[in-house]
Each structure stands twice: as structure tokens, then as C-alpha cells.
N, C-alpha and C positions, 0 to 999 in steps of 0.2 A: 308612167305607164306600169302596170302590173301584169306581168306575162307569166302564166303557169304552163308547165308542161304535163298535159294530161293524155299523152299519146299512148298507142298499144305497145310500143317498144319491139325490138327486134325478136325477142323470145315469143311474144304474143303474136307477132306476124308471121314467124315461121309455123307456130302452132296452127294458126288458122289456114295457111297454106298447106300444110300437111293433111289437115282434116278435109280440106276441099278435094286435094288429090286423092286421098283414101276413098272418099265418097264417090269420087267419078270412076274409081277403079284403076287409076294410073299407078297408084302405089299399092304394093301388096304386103306393106310391113305389117307387123303386129302393132295393136293399139299401144302397146307399151312404148314402142318407138316414136309413135305419132306424138304422144304426150311428152316425150323427152325435151324438148325446149322449156316447158314448164318447170321440170326438174331442175333443170340448169339455173333458171331464175331463183327457185327457192333454195337451191343448194349454194348459190353465191350469197344470197342474203344471210342464210344460216351460218356459213363460213365468217362473213363478216361480223356478225353478232358474237360468235364464238371468239374469234380474235380480239375484238374490242373488249369483250369480258376478261380475257386473260390479261391484256394490257392494262385495264383499270384495276384489275386485281393486283397485279404486280406493282404498279405504281402505289397503290394503297399499302401493300405490304412493306415495301421499301421505304415509303414515305413515313410510316409509323416507325420503322427500325432506325432510320437514319436522320430523322428531323431532330434538330437540336433546340428548336423551339418549344416542343411538346415532350412532356415526360410521361412515361406510362406508369401508373401507380402500381406499386408492388404491394405484397400482402401486409408487410410491416408498415407502409405508408397509410393504408386503410386503417389497421389496427391503432396506429398513433393518431390518427384524425379522430376515431370514435373515442379513444381515451382522453384526448383534449377537449372534446366537446361533450363530456359524459353527461352534463346537466341537461343539455338539450334533448338527448335520446332517451332518457328515463321518463318513464310514464308513471 
């Protein structure tokens, strides 16, 4: 069985409830506060993406710095490589 979750969610439900209450005149809040549940969902998503990006960036940085299987080429390595294969690179 393939089940998918395509519900409105808590933030969406709160937003719909706030809009209905605002239109009915029960809430006298500003529209900025009515749309606040949508900001929370967007803020949480952006926060997750930023944290994931920082973690991936740090893993990549420290992976390259401390990985013993990979060697970062230095200027001397590149110079020696071109000198060793000089006949290939000449036109």
C-alpha cells in the first residue's frame, strides 16, 4: 500500500481558522498576525535548509582537510605533472 500525506498541516489549519475568524469579525488582529502561521512554516523550512547547508559545508571542509585517502594537489604537484607530460601538452 502506498500512503501519502497530503494534508493541510497545523500551520495551514491555523491560517484558515484565523482567516475565517477575521472575516466573521471575531478577530480584530492585523492581517500580518493572521498570516503568522504561514511565516512559521516558511521560517522552519528556511532554518532547516540553512542548518543542513552549514552541516554539509562543514563536512565537506573537514572531509577534504582530514581525509587520508585524498591528496589535495599543490602548485608544485601541478607544475611537476605538466613538466612530466610536456610532450602531451605541446601544440
